[in-house]
Jmol script that loads the backbone (N, CA, C; Angstrom):
load data "model"
ATOM      1  N   UNK A   1       1.211  -1.315   0.018  1.00  0.00           N
ATOM      2  CA  UNK A   1       0.363  -0.033  -0.229  1.00  0.00           C
ATOM      3  C   UNK A   1       1.023   1.268  -0.128  1.00  0.00           C
ATOM      4  N   UNK A   2       0.657   2.282  -0.462  1.00  0.00           N
ATOM      5  CA  UNK A   2       1.167   3.589  -1.257  1.00  0.00           C
ATOM      6  C   UNK A   2       1.133   4.621   0.208  1.00  0.00           C
ATOM      7  N   UNK A   3       1.949   5.371  -0.100  1.00  0.00           N
ATOM      8  CA  UNK A   3       1.741   6.159   1.020  1.00  0.00           C
ATOM      9  C   UNK A   3       0.888   7.677   0.364  1.00  0.00           C
ATOM     10  N   UNK A   4       0.002   8.232   1.620  1.00  0.00           N
ATOM     11  CA  UNK A   4      -1.012   9.257   1.203  1.00  0.00           C
ATOM     12  C   UNK A   4      -0.574  10.726   0.792  1.00  0.00           C
ATOM     13  N   UNK A   5      -0.836  11.136  -0.327  1.00  0.00           N
ATOM     14  CA  UNK A   5      -0.431  12.327  -0.946  1.00  0.00           C
ATOM     15  C   UNK A   5      -1.185  13.425  -0.382  1.00  0.00           C
ATOM     16  N   UNK A   6      -2.254  13.037  -0.291  1.00  0.00           N
ATOM     17  CA  UNK A   6      -3.460  14.432   0.152  1.00  0.00           C
ATOM     18  C   UNK A   6      -3.833  14.688   1.739  1.00  0.00           C
ATOM     19  N   UNK A   7      -4.906  15.237   1.921  1.00  0.00           N
ATOM     20  CA  UNK A   7      -5.591  15.267   3.297  1.00  0.00           C
ATOM     21  C   UNK A   7      -6.826  14.837   3.161  1.00  0.00           C
ATOM     22  N   UNK A   8      -7.348  14.402   4.131  1.00  0.00           N
ATOM     23  CA  UNK A   8      -8.283  13.693   4.559  1.00  0.00           C
ATOM     24  C   UNK A   8      -9.479  14.926   4.345  1.00  0.00           C
ATOM     25  N   UNK A   9     -10.367  14.679   3.651  1.00  0.00           N
ATOM     26  CA  UNK A   9     -11.483  15.729   3.591  1.00  0.00           C
ATOM     27  C   UNK A   9     -12.602  15.320   4.230  1.00  0.00           C
ATOM     28  N   UNK A  10     -12.648  15.740   5.413  1.00  0.00           N
ATOM     29  CA  UNK A  10     -13.670  15.198   6.323  1.00  0.00           C
ATOM     30  C   UNK A  10     -15.150  16.352   6.469  1.00  0.00           C
ATOM     31  N   UNK A  11     -15.050  17.859   5.728  1.00  0.00           N
ATOM     32  CA  UNK A  11     -16.079  18.230   5.284  1.00  0.00           C
ATOM     33  C   UNK A  11     -15.725  19.292   4.590  1.00  0.00           C
ATOM     34  N   UNK A  12     -16.991  20.435   3.990  1.00  0.00           N
ATOM     35  CA  UNK A  12     -16.739  21.066   3.336  1.00  0.00           C
ATOM     36  C   UNK A  12     -17.682  22.402   3.442  1.00  0.00           C
ATOM     37  N   UNK A  13     -17.475  23.654   3.137  1.00  0.00           N
ATOM     38  CA  UNK A  13     -18.992  24.225   3.316  1.00  0.00           C
ATOM     39  C   UNK A  13     -18.390  25.614   2.424  1.00  0.00           C
ATOM     40  N   UNK A  14     -19.078  26.245   1.925  1.00  0.00           N
ATOM     41  CA  UNK A  14     -19.229  27.744   1.187  1.00  0.00           C
ATOM     42  C   UNK A  14     -20.448  28.466   1.711  1.00  0.00           C
ATOM     43  N   UNK A  15     -19.597  29.793   1.930  1.00  0.00           N
ATOM     44  CA  UNK A  15     -20.368  30.507   2.195  1.00  0.00           C
ATOM     45  C   UNK A  15     -19.838  32.562   1.504  1.00  0.00           C
ATOM     46  N   UNK A  16     -20.994  32.982   0.576  1.00  0.00           N
ATOM     47  CA  UNK A  16     -20.479  34.324  -0.011  1.00  0.00           C
ATOM     48  C   UNK A  16     -19.200  33.884  -1.038  1.00  0.00           C
ATOM     49  N   UNK A  17     -19.155  32.734  -1.403  1.00  0.00           N
ATOM     50  CA  UNK A  17     -17.698  32.627  -1.864  1.00  0.00           C
ATOM     51  C   UNK A  17     -16.692  32.150  -1.338  1.00  0.00           C
ATOM     52  N   UNK A  18     -16.874  32.237  -0.008  1.00  0.00           N
ATOM     53  CA  UNK A  18     -15.659  31.605   1.088  1.00  0.00           C
ATOM     54  C   UNK A  18     -16.170  30.134   1.228  1.00  0.00           C
ATOM     55  N   UNK A  19     -14.980  29.575   1.255  1.00  0.00           N
ATOM     56  CA  UNK A  19     -14.838  27.720   1.552  1.00  0.00           C
ATOM     57  C   UNK A  19     -14.060  27.331   2.561  1.00  0.00           C
ATOM     58  N   UNK A  20     -14.380  26.658   3.561  1.00  0.00           N
ATOM     59  CA  UNK A  20     -13.622  26.199   4.500  1.00  0.00           C
ATOM     60  C   UNK A  20     -14.085  24.612   4.520  1.00  0.00           C
ATOM     61  N   UNK A  21     -13.054  24.430   4.295  1.00  0.00           N
ATOM     62  CA  UNK A  21     -12.913  22.844   4.346  1.00  0.00           C
ATOM     63  C   UNK A  21     -12.269  22.288   5.532  1.00  0.00           C
ATOM     64  N   UNK A  22     -12.719  20.734   6.457  1.00  0.00           N
ATOM     65  CA  UNK A  22     -12.286  20.370   7.444  1.00  0.00           C
ATOM     66  C   UNK A  22     -11.216  19.507   6.926  1.00  0.00           C
ATOM     67  N   UNK A  23      -9.547  19.857   7.410  1.00  0.00           N
ATOM     68  CA  UNK A  23      -9.087  18.779   6.990  1.00  0.00           C
ATOM     69  C   UNK A  23      -8.225  17.889   8.267  1.00  0.00           C
ATOM     70  N   UNK A  24      -8.112  16.517   7.669  1.00  0.00           N
ATOM     71  CA  UNK A  24      -7.305  15.490   8.661  1.00  0.00           C
ATOM     72  C   UNK A  24      -5.778  15.644   7.794  1.00  0.00           C
ATOM     73  N   UNK A  25      -4.732  15.468   8.649  1.00  0.00           N
ATOM     74  CA  UNK A  25      -3.369  15.085   8.051  1.00  0.00           C
ATOM     75  C   UNK A  25      -2.910  13.868   8.744  1.00  0.00           C
ATOM     76  N   UNK A  26      -3.030  13.138   7.618  1.00  0.00           N
ATOM     77  CA  UNK A  26      -2.817  11.497   7.870  1.00  0.00           C
ATOM     78  C   UNK A  26      -1.115  11.255   7.621  1.00  0.00           C
ATOM     79  N   UNK A  27      -1.603  10.328   9.184  1.00  0.00           N
ATOM     80  CA  UNK A  27       0.537  10.130   9.353  1.00  0.00           C
ATOM     81  C   UNK A  27       0.801   9.337   8.394  1.00  0.00           C
ATOM     82  N   UNK A  28       0.370   8.979   7.736  1.00  0.00           N
ATOM     83  CA  UNK A  28       0.994   8.075   6.369  1.00  0.00           C
ATOM     84  C   UNK A  28       1.332   8.621   4.954  1.00  0.00           C
ATOM     85  N   UNK A  29       1.273  10.147   4.939  1.00  0.00           N
ATOM     86  CA  UNK A  29       1.743  11.103   4.288  1.00  0.00           C
ATOM     87  C   UNK A  29       3.430  11.037   3.976  1.00  0.00           C
ATOM     88  N   UNK A  30       3.370  10.962   2.095  1.00  0.00           N
ATOM     89  CA  UNK A  30       4.876  10.365   1.752  1.00  0.00           C
ATOM     90  C   UNK A  30       5.942  11.597   2.015  1.00  0.00           C
ATOM     91  N   UNK A  31       5.264  12.816   2.853  1.00  0.00           N
ATOM     92  CA  UNK A  31       6.120  13.930   2.817  1.00  0.00           C
ATOM     93  C   UNK A  31       6.675  13.953   4.326  1.00  0.00           C
ATOM     94  N   UNK A  32       5.934  12.966   5.140  1.00  0.00           N
ATOM     95  CA  UNK A  32       6.873  13.047   6.520  1.00  0.00           C
ATOM     96  C   UNK A  32       7.873  12.411   6.730  1.00  0.00           C
ATOM     97  N   UNK A  33       8.303  11.046   6.696  1.00  0.00           N
ATOM     98  CA  UNK A  33       9.517  10.166   5.923  1.00  0.00           C
ATOM     99  C   UNK A  33      11.036  11.138   5.746  1.00  0.00           C
ATOM    100  N   UNK A  34      12.216  11.333   6.582  1.00  0.00           N
ATOM    101  CA  UNK A  34      13.065  12.185   6.251  1.00  0.00           C
ATOM    102  C   UNK A  34      13.178  13.824   5.941  1.00  0.00           C
ATOM    103  N   UNK A  35      11.650  13.894   6.637  1.00  0.00           N
ATOM    104  CA  UNK A  35      11.509  15.523   6.975  1.00  0.00           C
ATOM    105  C   UNK A  35      11.269  15.383   8.406  1.00  0.00           C
ATOM    106  N   UNK A  36      12.530  15.745   8.579  1.00  0.00           N
ATOM    107  CA  UNK A  36      12.595  15.836  10.087  1.00  0.00           C
ATOM    108  C   UNK A  36      11.767  14.431  11.204  1.00  0.00           C
ATOM    109  N   UNK A  37      12.868  13.399  10.726  1.00  0.00           N
ATOM    110  CA  UNK A  37      12.613  11.889  10.938  1.00  0.00           C
ATOM    111  C   UNK A  37      11.909  11.896  13.227  1.00  0.00           C
ATOM    112  N   UNK A  38      12.337  12.923  13.993  1.00  0.00           N
ATOM    113  CA  UNK A  38      12.325  12.074  15.289  1.00  0.00           C
ATOM    114  C   UNK A  38      10.720  13.194  15.258  1.00  0.00           C
ATOM    115  N   UNK A  39      10.560  14.505  14.264  1.00  0.00           N
ATOM    116  CA  UNK A  39       9.125  15.155  14.233  1.00  0.00           C
ATOM    117  C   UNK A  39       8.879  15.854  13.712  1.00  0.00           C
ATOM    118  N   UNK A  40       8.202  14.674  12.691  1.00  0.00           N
ATOM    119  CA  UNK A  40       8.001  14.828  11.445  1.00  0.00           C
ATOM    120  C   UNK A  40       6.602  16.177  11.472  1.00  0.00           C
ATOM    121  N   UNK A  41       7.185  16.955  10.584  1.00  0.00           N
ATOM    122  CA  UNK A  41       6.129  18.218   9.886  1.00  0.00           C
ATOM    123  C   UNK A  41       5.988  17.963   8.408  1.00  0.00           C
ATOM    124  N   UNK A  42       4.329  18.882   8.414  1.00  0.00           N
ATOM    125  CA  UNK A  42       4.448  19.022   6.714  1.00  0.00           C
ATOM    126  C   UNK A  42       4.792  20.110   6.030  1.00  0.00           C
ATOM    127  N   UNK A  43       6.000  20.035   5.373  1.00  0.00           N
ATOM    128  CA  UNK A  43       6.111  21.293   5.073  1.00  0.00           C
ATOM    129  C   UNK A  43       5.422  21.867   4.019  1.00  0.00           C
ATOM    130  N   UNK A  44       5.931  23.612   4.336  1.00  0.00           N
ATOM    131  CA  UNK A  44       5.038  24.523   3.886  1.00  0.00           C
ATOM    132  C   UNK A  44       4.617  24.464   2.419  1.00  0.00           C
ATOM    133  N   UNK A  45       5.668  23.998   1.530  1.00  0.00           N
ATOM    134  CA  UNK A  45       5.352  23.891  -0.104  1.00  0.00           C
ATOM    135  C   UNK A  45       3.982  22.794  -0.259  1.00  0.00           C
ATOM    136  N   UNK A  46       4.334  22.045   0.767  1.00  0.00           N
ATOM    137  CA  UNK A  46       2.767  21.041   0.464  1.00  0.00           C
ATOM    138  C   UNK A  46       1.231  21.296   0.608  1.00  0.00           C
ATOM    139  N   UNK A  47       1.609  22.325   1.730  1.00  0.00           N
ATOM    140  CA  UNK A  47       0.397  23.246   2.505  1.00  0.00           C
ATOM    141  C   UNK A  47      -0.002  24.248   0.927  1.00  0.00           C
ATOM    142  N   UNK A  48       1.002  25.208   0.574  1.00  0.00           N
ATOM    143  CA  UNK A  48       0.931  26.175  -0.441  1.00  0.00           C
ATOM    144  C   UNK A  48       0.286  25.274  -1.644  1.00  0.00           C
ATOM    145  N   UNK A  49       0.839  23.594  -1.787  1.00  0.00           N
ATOM    146  CA  UNK A  49      -0.005  23.283  -3.307  1.00  0.00           C
ATOM    147  C   UNK A  49      -1.549  22.505  -2.827  1.00  0.00           C
ATOM    148  N   UNK A  50      -1.373  22.596  -1.767  1.00  0.00           N
ATOM    149  CA  UNK A  50      -2.653  21.271  -1.251  1.00  0.00           C
ATOM    150  C   UNK A  50      -3.632  22.993  -1.359  1.00  0.00           C
ATOM    151  N   UNK A  51      -3.248  24.206  -0.601  1.00  0.00           N
ATOM    152  CA  UNK A  51      -4.284  25.032  -1.024  1.00  0.00           C
ATOM    153  C   UNK A  51      -4.562  25.719  -2.627  1.00  0.00           C
ATOM    154  N   UNK A  52      -4.014  25.167  -2.971  1.00  0.00           N
ATOM    155  CA  UNK A  52      -4.027  25.903  -5.009  1.00  0.00           C
ATOM    156  C   UNK A  52      -5.154  24.935  -5.300  1.00  0.00           C
ATOM    157  N   UNK A  53      -4.789  23.051  -4.944  1.00  0.00           N
ATOM    158  CA  UNK A  53      -5.623  22.258  -5.477  1.00  0.00           C
ATOM    159  C   UNK A  53      -6.673  22.300  -5.255  1.00  0.00           C
ATOM    160  N   UNK A  54      -7.052  22.538  -4.079  1.00  0.00           N
ATOM    161  CA  UNK A  54      -8.329  22.519  -3.176  1.00  0.00           C
ATOM    162  C   UNK A  54      -8.728  23.520  -3.932  1.00  0.00           C
ATOM    163  N   UNK A  55      -8.487  24.665  -4.232  1.00  0.00           N
ATOM    164  CA  UNK A  55      -9.384  26.255  -4.197  1.00  0.00           C
ATOM    165  C   UNK A  55      -9.219  25.841  -5.998  1.00  0.00           C
ATOM    166  N   UNK A  56      -8.705  25.590  -6.841  1.00  0.00           N
ATOM    167  CA  UNK A  56      -8.956  24.883  -8.018  1.00  0.00           C
ATOM    168  C   UNK A  56      -9.891  24.255  -8.503  1.00  0.00           C
ATOM    169  N   UNK A  57     -10.426  23.397  -7.586  1.00  0.00           N
ATOM    170  CA  UNK A  57     -11.758  22.546  -8.102  1.00  0.00           C
ATOM    171  C   UNK A  57     -13.142  23.332  -7.183  1.00  0.00           C
ATOM    172  N   UNK A  58     -12.715  24.330  -6.278  1.00  0.00           N
ATOM    173  CA  UNK A  58     -14.089  24.842  -6.048  1.00  0.00           C
ATOM    174  C   UNK A  58     -14.119  26.266  -6.276  1.00  0.00           C
ATOM    175  N   UNK A  59     -12.717  27.014  -6.511  1.00  0.00           N
ATOM    176  CA  UNK A  59     -13.209  28.252  -6.931  1.00  0.00           C
ATOM    177  C   UNK A  59     -12.984  28.606  -8.410  1.00  0.00           C
ATOM    178  N   UNK A  60     -12.160  27.544  -9.244  1.00  0.00           N
ATOM    179  CA  UNK A  60     -12.069  27.882 -11.025  1.00  0.00           C
ATOM    180  C   UNK A  60     -10.330  28.719 -10.879  1.00  0.00           C
ATOM    181  N   UNK A  61      -9.816  28.566  -9.873  1.00  0.00           N
ATOM    182  CA  UNK A  61      -9.090  29.233  -9.887  1.00  0.00           C
ATOM    183  C   UNK A  61      -7.571  28.383 -10.055  1.00  0.00           C
ATOM    184  N   UNK A  62      -6.301  28.789 -10.892  1.00  0.00           N
ATOM    185  CA  UNK A  62      -5.405  28.302 -11.345  1.00  0.00           C
ATOM    186  C   UNK A  62      -4.591  27.083 -10.347  1.00  0.00           C
ATOM    187  N   UNK A  63      -4.145  26.047 -10.778  1.00  0.00           N
ATOM    188  CA  UNK A  63      -3.696  24.975  -9.684  1.00  0.00           C
ATOM    189  C   UNK A  63      -2.333  25.511  -9.737  1.00  0.00           C
ATOM    190  N   UNK A  64      -1.749  26.290 -10.470  1.00  0.00           N
ATOM    191  CA  UNK A  64      -0.309  26.562 -10.090  1.00  0.00           C
ATOM    192  C   UNK A  64      -0.541  28.695 -10.152  1.00  0.00           C
ATOM    193  N   UNK A  65       0.383  29.307  -9.140  1.00  0.00           N
ATOM    194  CA  UNK A  65       0.401  30.485  -8.560  1.00  0.00           C
ATOM    195  C   UNK A  65       2.086  30.854  -9.302  1.00  0.00           C
ATOM    196  N   UNK A  66       2.144  31.948  -9.644  1.00  0.00           N
ATOM    197  CA  UNK A  66       3.724  32.909  -9.858  1.00  0.00           C
ATOM    198  C   UNK A  66       4.260  33.411  -8.682  1.00  0.00           C
ATOM    199  N   UNK A  67       3.644  34.049  -8.053  1.00  0.00           N
ATOM    200  CA  UNK A  67       3.945  34.562  -6.726  1.00  0.00           C
ATOM    201  C   UNK A  67       2.889  34.455  -5.307  1.00  0.00           C
ATOM    202  N   UNK A  68       3.939  34.152  -3.949  1.00  0.00           N
ATOM    203  CA  UNK A  68       3.095  34.084  -3.160  1.00  0.00           C
ATOM    204  C   UNK A  68       3.746  35.176  -2.481  1.00  0.00           C
ATOM    205  N   UNK A  69       2.617  35.600  -1.748  1.00  0.00           N
ATOM    206  CA  UNK A  69       2.680  37.260  -0.731  1.00  0.00           C
ATOM    207  C   UNK A  69       2.145  36.687   0.788  1.00  0.00           C
ATOM    208  N   UNK A  70       3.089  37.524   1.501  1.00  0.00           N
ATOM    209  CA  UNK A  70       2.711  37.541   2.951  1.00  0.00           C
ATOM    210  C   UNK A  70       2.362  36.033   3.437  1.00  0.00           C
ATOM    211  N   UNK A  71       3.010  35.085   2.998  1.00  0.00           N
ATOM    212  CA  UNK A  71       3.391  33.689   3.829  1.00  0.00           C
ATOM    213  C   UNK A  71       3.495  33.687   5.388  1.00  0.00           C
ATOM    214  N   UNK A  72       2.755  33.139   6.047  1.00  0.00           N
ATOM    215  CA  UNK A  72       2.961  33.065   7.573  1.00  0.00           C
ATOM    216  C   UNK A  72       3.186  31.633   8.072  1.00  0.00           C
ATOM    217  N   UNK A  73       3.948  30.909   8.564  1.00  0.00           N
ATOM    218  CA  UNK A  73       4.001  29.794   9.253  1.00  0.00           C
ATOM    219  C   UNK A  73       4.050  29.884  10.366  1.00  0.00           C
ATOM    220  N   UNK A  74       2.529  30.009  11.707  1.00  0.00           N
ATOM    221  CA  UNK A  74       2.722  30.493  12.800  1.00  0.00           C
ATOM    222  C   UNK A  74       3.060  28.683  13.796  1.00  0.00           C
ATOM    223  N   UNK A  75       2.622  28.073  12.971  1.00  0.00           N
ATOM    224  CA  UNK A  75       2.407  26.256  13.617  1.00  0.00           C
ATOM    225  C   UNK A  75       2.652  25.259  13.091  1.00  0.00           C
ATOM    226  N   UNK A  76       3.498  24.428  13.321  1.00  0.00           N
ATOM    227  CA  UNK A  76       4.159  23.435  13.028  1.00  0.00           C
ATOM    228  C   UNK A  76       2.758  22.146  12.568  1.00  0.00           C
ATOM    229  N   UNK A  77       2.276  21.527  11.354  1.00  0.00           N
ATOM    230  CA  UNK A  77       1.026  20.891  10.986  1.00  0.00           C
ATOM    231  C   UNK A  77       1.857  19.336  11.239  1.00  0.00           C
ATOM    232  N   UNK A  78       1.500  18.837  11.957  1.00  0.00           N
ATOM    233  CA  UNK A  78       1.917  17.183  12.166  1.00  0.00           C
ATOM    234  C   UNK A  78       1.427  16.242  12.176  1.00  0.00           C
ATOM    235  N   UNK A  79       1.518  15.191  11.627  1.00  0.00           N
ATOM    236  CA  UNK A  79       0.867  14.053  11.437  1.00  0.00           C
ATOM    237  C   UNK A  79      -0.048  13.736  12.282  1.00  0.00           C
ATOM    238  N   UNK A  80      -1.747  13.535  11.668  1.00  0.00           N
ATOM    239  CA  UNK A  80      -2.920  13.656  12.796  1.00  0.00           C
ATOM    240  C   UNK A  80      -3.783  14.814  13.040  1.00  0.00           C
ATOM    241  N   UNK A  81      -2.992  15.728  13.058  1.00  0.00           N
ATOM    242  CA  UNK A  81      -3.770  17.185  13.027  1.00  0.00           C
ATOM    243  C   UNK A  81      -4.875  17.452  12.135  1.00  0.00           C
ATOM    244  N   UNK A  82      -5.661  17.618  12.816  1.00  0.00           N
ATOM    245  CA  UNK A  82      -7.310  18.127  12.198  1.00  0.00           C
ATOM    246  C   UNK A  82      -6.978  20.040  12.074  1.00  0.00           C
ATOM    247  N   UNK A  83      -7.778  20.550  11.176  1.00  0.00           N
ATOM    248  CA  UNK A  83      -7.340  22.037  10.778  1.00  0.00           C
ATOM    249  C   UNK A  83      -8.538  22.152   9.607  1.00  0.00           C
ATOM    250  N   UNK A  84      -8.904  23.777   9.713  1.00  0.00           N
ATOM    251  CA  UNK A  84      -9.710  23.702   8.613  1.00  0.00           C
ATOM    252  C   UNK A  84      -8.974  25.024   7.563  1.00  0.00           C
ATOM    253  N   UNK A  85      -9.044  24.626   6.529  1.00  0.00           N
ATOM    254  CA  UNK A  85      -8.844  25.616   5.570  1.00  0.00           C
ATOM    255  C   UNK A  85      -9.571  26.388   4.937  1.00  0.00           C
ATOM    256  N   UNK A  86      -9.418  27.676   4.961  1.00  0.00           N
ATOM    257  CA  UNK A  86      -9.922  29.181   4.575  1.00  0.00           C
ATOM    258  C   UNK A  86      -9.938  29.062   3.298  1.00  0.00           C
ATOM    259  N   UNK A  87     -10.709  29.323   2.358  1.00  0.00           N
ATOM    260  CA  UNK A  87     -10.029  29.677   1.243  1.00  0.00           C
ATOM    261  C   UNK A  87     -11.120  31.194   0.219  1.00  0.00           C
ATOM    262  N   UNK A  88     -10.401  32.331  -0.246  1.00  0.00           N
ATOM    263  CA  UNK A  88     -11.024  33.345  -0.487  1.00  0.00           C
ATOM    264  C   UNK A  88     -10.569  34.164  -2.182  1.00  0.00           C
ATOM    265  N   UNK A  89     -11.094  33.648  -2.859  1.00  0.00           N
ATOM    266  CA  UNK A  89     -10.558  33.996  -4.305  1.00  0.00           C
ATOM    267  C   UNK A  89     -10.995  36.183  -4.231  1.00  0.00           C
ATOM    268  N   UNK A  90      -9.124  36.649  -4.321  1.00  0.00           N
ATOM    269  CA  UNK A  90     -10.261  38.144  -4.485  1.00  0.00           C
ATOM    270  C   UNK A  90     -10.114  37.911  -6.336  1.00  0.00           C
ATOM    271  N   UNK A  91     -11.376  38.457  -6.802  1.00  0.00           N
ATOM    272  CA  UNK A  91     -11.675  38.551  -8.195  1.00  0.00           C
ATOM    273  C   UNK A  91     -10.986  39.733  -8.664  1.00  0.00           C
ATOM    274  N   UNK A  92     -11.205  40.921  -8.414  1.00  0.00           N
ATOM    275  CA  UNK A  92     -10.506  42.311  -8.361  1.00  0.00           C
ATOM    276  C   UNK A  92      -8.932  41.736  -8.450  1.00  0.00           C
ATOM    277  N   UNK A  93      -8.350  41.553  -7.516  1.00  0.00           N
ATOM    278  CA  UNK A  93      -6.838  41.599  -7.481  1.00  0.00           C
ATOM    279  C   UNK A  93      -6.281  40.178  -8.045  1.00  0.00           C
ATOM    280  N   UNK A  94      -7.213  39.566  -8.282  1.00  0.00           N
ATOM    281  CA  UNK A  94      -6.514  37.939  -8.773  1.00  0.00           C
ATOM    282  C   UNK A  94      -5.691  37.274  -7.872  1.00  0.00           C
ATOM    283  N   UNK A  95      -6.082  37.024  -6.672  1.00  0.00           N
ATOM    284  CA  UNK A  95      -5.151  36.715  -5.699  1.00  0.00           C
ATOM    285  C   UNK A  95      -5.835  35.488  -5.228  1.00  0.00           C
ATOM    286  N   UNK A  96      -5.474  34.273  -4.229  1.00  0.00           N
ATOM    287  CA  UNK A  96      -6.301  33.466  -3.589  1.00  0.00           C
ATOM    288  C   UNK A  96      -5.719  33.410  -2.405  1.00  0.00           C
ATOM    289  N   UNK A  97      -6.668  33.975  -1.217  1.00  0.00           N
ATOM    290  CA  UNK A  97      -5.785  33.926   0.384  1.00  0.00           C
ATOM    291  C   UNK A  97      -6.327  32.726   1.085  1.00  0.00           C
ATOM    292  N   UNK A  98      -5.796  31.788   1.543  1.00  0.00           N
ATOM    293  CA  UNK A  98      -6.137  31.111   2.380  1.00  0.00           C
ATOM    294  C   UNK A  98      -5.552  30.859   3.382  1.00  0.00           C
ATOM    295  N   UNK A  99      -6.134  30.526   4.810  1.00  0.00           N
ATOM    296  CA  UNK A  99      -5.337  29.945   6.014  1.00  0.00           C
ATOM    297  C   UNK A  99      -5.311  28.547   6.538  1.00  0.00           C
ATOM    298  N   UNK A 100      -4.750  28.069   7.024  1.00  0.00           N
ATOM    299  CA  UNK A 100      -5.020  27.000   8.095  1.00  0.00           C
ATOM    300  C   UNK A 100      -4.932  27.322   9.538  1.00  0.00           C
ATOM    301  N   UNK A 101      -6.441  27.325   9.718  1.00  0.00           N
ATOM    302  CA  UNK A 101      -6.672  27.044  11.064  1.00  0.00           C
ATOM    303  C   UNK A 101      -6.965  26.256  12.085  1.00  0.00           C
ATOM    304  N   UNK A 102      -7.321  26.094  13.551  1.00  0.00           N
ATOM    305  CA  UNK A 102      -7.352  25.257  13.840  1.00  0.00           C
ATOM    306  C   UNK A 102      -8.425  25.652  15.618  1.00  0.00           C
ATOM    307  N   UNK A 103      -9.743  26.387  15.253  1.00  0.00           N
ATOM    308  CA  UNK A 103     -10.272  27.395  16.103  1.00  0.00           C
ATOM    309  C   UNK A 103      -9.147  28.575  16.489  1.00  0.00           C
ATOM    310  N   UNK A 104      -8.784  29.065  17.286  1.00  0.00           N
ATOM    311  CA  UNK A 104      -8.486  30.533  17.590  1.00  0.00           C
ATOM    312  C   UNK A 104      -6.947  30.003  17.258  1.00  0.00           C
ATOM    313  N   UNK A 105      -6.307  29.194  16.848  1.00  0.00           N
ATOM    314  CA  UNK A 105      -4.893  28.730  16.475  1.00  0.00           C
ATOM    315  C   UNK A 105      -4.749  28.785  15.347  1.00  0.00           C
ATOM    316  N   UNK A 106      -3.873  29.374  14.156  1.00  0.00           N
ATOM    317  CA  UNK A 106      -2.823  30.079  13.560  1.00  0.00           C
ATOM    318  C   UNK A 106      -2.027  28.592  13.123  1.00  0.00           C
ATOM    319  N   UNK A 107      -2.232  28.169  12.162  1.00  0.00           N
ATOM    320  CA  UNK A 107      -1.258  27.115  11.237  1.00  0.00           C
ATOM    321  C   UNK A 107      -0.212  28.244  10.504  1.00  0.00           C
ATOM    322  N   UNK A 108      -1.217  28.535   9.671  1.00  0.00           N
ATOM    323  CA  UNK A 108      -0.299  29.225   8.037  1.00  0.00           C
ATOM    324  C   UNK A 108      -1.440  29.960   7.342  1.00  0.00           C
ATOM    325  N   UNK A 109      -0.837  30.628   6.764  1.00  0.00           N
ATOM    326  CA  UNK A 109      -1.762  31.822   5.711  1.00  0.00           C
ATOM    327  C   UNK A 109      -0.888  32.242   4.653  1.00  0.00           C
ATOM    328  N   UNK A 110      -1.169  32.991   3.948  1.00  0.00           N
ATOM    329  CA  UNK A 110      -0.936  33.537   2.610  1.00  0.00           C
ATOM    330  C   UNK A 110      -1.763  34.095   1.562  1.00  0.00           C
ATOM    331  N   UNK A 111      -1.258  34.724   0.453  1.00  0.00           N
ATOM    332  CA  UNK A 111      -1.950  35.586  -0.834  1.00  0.00           C
ATOM    333  C   UNK A 111      -0.903  34.647  -1.742  1.00  0.00           C
ATOM    334  N   UNK A 112      -1.704  34.191  -2.970  1.00  0.00           N
ATOM    335  CA  UNK A 112      -1.385  33.227  -4.056  1.00  0.00           C
ATOM    336  C   UNK A 112      -1.897  34.216  -5.429  1.00  0.00           C
ATOM    337  N   UNK A 113      -0.769  34.788  -6.137  1.00  0.00           N
ATOM    338  CA  UNK A 113      -1.036  35.556  -7.116  1.00  0.00           C
ATOM    339  C   UNK A 113      -0.935  34.700  -8.543  1.00  0.00           C
ATOM    340  N   UNK A 114      -1.239  35.196  -9.886  1.00  0.00           N
ATOM    341  CA  UNK A 114      -0.930  34.242 -10.758  1.00  0.00           C
ATOM    342  C   UNK A 114       0.033  35.181 -11.726  1.00  0.00           C
ATOM    343  N   UNK A 115       0.184  36.692 -11.283  1.00  0.00           N
ATOM    344  CA  UNK A 115       0.876  37.640 -11.584  1.00  0.00           C
ATOM    345  C   UNK A 115       1.657  38.630 -10.677  1.00  0.00           C
ATOM    346  N   UNK A 116       2.234  39.361 -11.180  1.00  0.00           N
ATOM    347  CA  UNK A 116       2.758  39.809 -10.093  1.00  0.00           C
ATOM    348  C   UNK A 116       2.254  41.095 -10.257  1.00  0.00           C
ATOM    349  N   UNK A 117       1.435  41.047 -11.230  1.00  0.00           N
ATOM    350  CA  UNK A 117       0.325  42.968 -10.891  1.00  0.00           C
ATOM    351  C   UNK A 117      -1.056  42.598  -9.461  1.00  0.00           C
ATOM    352  N   UNK A 118      -0.319  44.015  -8.934  1.00  0.00           N
ATOM    353  CA  UNK A 118      -1.404  44.488  -7.883  1.00  0.00           C
ATOM    354  C   UNK A 118      -2.866  44.582  -8.083  1.00  0.00           C
TER     355      UNK A 118
END
end "model"
wireframe off; spacefill off
backbone 0.3
color backbone group
């Protein structure tokens, strides 16, 4: 059996164009072995890739970006964590806003753009 590449989607809801996805970070993700073996952490690049892929399916945004703005990694995402991923597409500025949270606890956030224009 191969290791997982994606989070487990536990639920999702949309309100006024903002999507909130409930995610579980499986302990068998392929990203954990070798990424701090003593204390595995989900790499930031994977968090960004998940936000892009999940937004593309729900918001119709591109699955890749050219610019990453205001990236903040406040807390480590570890195997077995449960988080909410909030996705919002700013159509005027053509940017995707994302935030991984669990209640009041912020894990990471940022803005992703498809061009360098503001």
